[in-house]
N, C-alpha and C positions, 0 to 999 in steps of 0.2 A: 424443392430449392428452386426451381426454375424459374428466372426472371427475376431473382432476387441477388444484389451484389455480390461480386466475389470474397470470399474469406480471405483474409488478410495475411501474407506472408508471415508464417511463423505463429501464427494463431489458427489452429484447425478447430472448426463448429464445438469439439467437447476434447476431454482427455479422457475415452476410455483407453481401454488396453491396461492401464498401471504405470507408475515412475518405474518402477523395475524391470518391467518386460522393455520399455522403453532404452533403459540404460543396456538390458543387454542386446540389445540390438546396435545400440549405437558403436559400445564394443567389437561386435562382430564386424560391424561397417568398417569401423578402425582398421581392423584386422583385414578385410579386405581390400582397404584404400594403400595400405604398407604392401599388400603383397602385386598387388596393380603397378605400384612404381615401378618394377620391374621390366615391364610391361614396354614395347619399342616407340610406341606414338601415344598422344591423347586420343585417337579413335578406339583404341585396344583397350585404353581405362573406361571411356564413357561405354563402351560395347559392355564391359565386366559389370560395371553399375547397373544398366540396363537389364542385364540379367538376372541381376541382385532382386532387382526390382519385382522382377515377373515373379521371380518366388516367393517373394517378401509381402510385396501388399495387397493384398485382399481385393479380387475384382478383377485385378490387372491382366488380360490375354498377352497386350501387344505392348510395346514401347519403342522410345525413340529419345533424342536429345535434338531439339529444333533452335537450329541459331539461324538469329535474325542479323544480317547482316548490313552495314552501312545505314540500321534500321530500315530496309524496306524487301530486300531477298530474301527467303525463307530458303532451309536447306535443312535435309535428314542426317544425321549423323549417328553412327550407330543401331540402324533398325533394325527390328525386331523380324520383320518380315515389310511386304509393300505398300501394306495397309497405310505405317505410319508416312510414307513417302507421299503417299495419294492425298493423305489429310494435310500436309503441309504445303503439296500443290494446291489446294483446296483454299488455304487460308492466304495463300500470295494472291490468287486470282481472285478472291472475294475484296482481299485485305481487311478482315474480321476472322474474330477466332478465339480458344481460350489461350493457345498459346502466344499470342500478340499480348493479350492482355495480363497474362503470367509475366511476359519480360520486361512490357515497358511498366507496367503498374509494379511489380516486385510482387502479384499477389499467387495464392495458391487459387485455384479455380476449379469447379468441379461442375459436368454438366452429369446428371443424374439420366437425363435421357432427351437424345439428340432430337426423337418426334416432337418433344413437347418444348425445346428448346425455343425461346425467345428471344435473348441477347442477340444473336447473330442468326439471323432466320434463314439467309440464304448459304450463307455455312453450315449451319445444322442441319438443313433438309440434304444438300449434296453430300455430308458427312455421312449422315444416316444411312442416304442411296448406298453409300461405297461402304458400308456394312459395320462404322463404329456405333454403337448406341450410347454408350458412356464414355466419360475422358474426364482426366485430371491431369491439372496442367503444374507444375509446381518451377517459379524461377531459379533459376542455377548457378546464372556467373554474367558478369557485367565485363567485356573486356575491351577498350576503348568504345567503338561505337555499335561492338557488336554486343549482341545478347543473347542469352537461352534462357530453355526451359526444358526440363524433364516432363515428356509427354507420355502418360500411360492411356489403353484404351480397352474397352471391355466388349464384348461381342454382346453382352445382356445390358438390358436397363437396371438402374438401381443397384449395382452392381458394387460400387463407391461409397466406402463408409466414412465417419469420424475416423476409424482405426485406420483406413486406408491413406488418407491424410497426412496422421501422425505419421505412420511410416515412408510414406512419400516425402516428406519433411527432411527426416534421418538421411534417407539415400541421396537425396539432392545438397544435400550439406555437405557430408562426406564427399559425393563426387565432385564438387565445384573446387574441393580444397585439393583433392586428388589431380584433377586437368590443369589448375591454376600453376602445380607444381612442375608437372610434364610440361607445360607450354614455357617456361621459364626456363628447364633443361634444353628443351629444344631451342630455343632462341640461343641459348650460350653456344652450344654446338654449331648452330647456325655462324654464328658469329667468330667462331674459333676455325671453322671450315674457311669462312669469307677472308678472314687474314690469311693463312695457309694460301689458299690460291692467290690472291694477289700477291703475295711473297715469289709465290713460282714466276707470276707474270713479268713481275718488276724485274725476276733475273735472267728471263728472257731477251727484254730490252736492254738492259744493263749490258748482258754478254754482246751481243750482238751490236749495238750503237756507242759500247761505248761510253755510258753516262752513269752518273749517279744513283742512288736508291731513290731519294727525292723526286731529282730529274725524271725516272720511269714512273712513279706515281703521278706527276705532274702529266705527263702523256696519255697513262691510261685515264686520268679525270676528262682531259684536252679530246680522247678520242671519244670518250662517253657524251659530253658537250655537242661536240662537233657532229654525232651521228644521231642525239636524240635517243642514246641509247642507256640503259640502266648500267652502272659500272661492275656487276658481278655478270650480264650478259658479256660485256666487252672482256672481260676477262675470262671467261669460260672459252670465248670463242679465240684468243690469241693462244691458249695453252693446247687447245684441241686442231687448230690448224694451222698457228705459228706466226698467223697474219694481223694485223692490228686494224678493227675496224676502221673505215676511212683512210687508209694507208698511212704509210712509215714516214711520207715528207717532211710532216711536223716536226719529228724528233731529232733529225737536224741540225735544230736551232737551239737544241738543247744540250749539244754534245760540249764536250769541256773546250 
């Protein structure tokens, strides 16, 4: 398969393994997703799916989820070893490789043998030297400008099969849903935490300067703009130190 176009996401090379087997795996992964929802953060959820992929996907020795941030910086999340980190670093250095194609083109990309791979010659040579002989990448999610791919690695050539693609797709699809739900919950928690902290900071200013709640918020916003600092940092600084960034002078004009 070296040099051939990557297989479209959701369209493995063939359908070996049987429909019933795929259904059983989907059920197992759905149960895994539900259990992982109790984990504290998205990284823990991704780590659980990487472990599942290594157990279920034929030929997989190592794995990770690669994140393409801002469509240029590549980082590893939940890597099973140092190898995935090194391969992601190589893709960023060479600006080419299976992860980038899987993430950008929404494709399943299989590399049978890095030693003979000619789609990304520089990356393939260096990845092979690093110890990765085979690779399987599946696009996993899109969040704003950040893209992701489930990456699986083999120490041996020709380890990944059509069945590997099928199971990899199942793992990736369930991981995407679980991760999206975790991120939504995290953002909600952060919003609630920020609201509570802003309330505390407003209370400090209201008591100290005898101003109203809306006036206290104006003072915080003005300090943020005046010091070119994010509002959350202004709030954190006030709560921890008792001091308003940029000084309290501007608050006097807000007094009743």
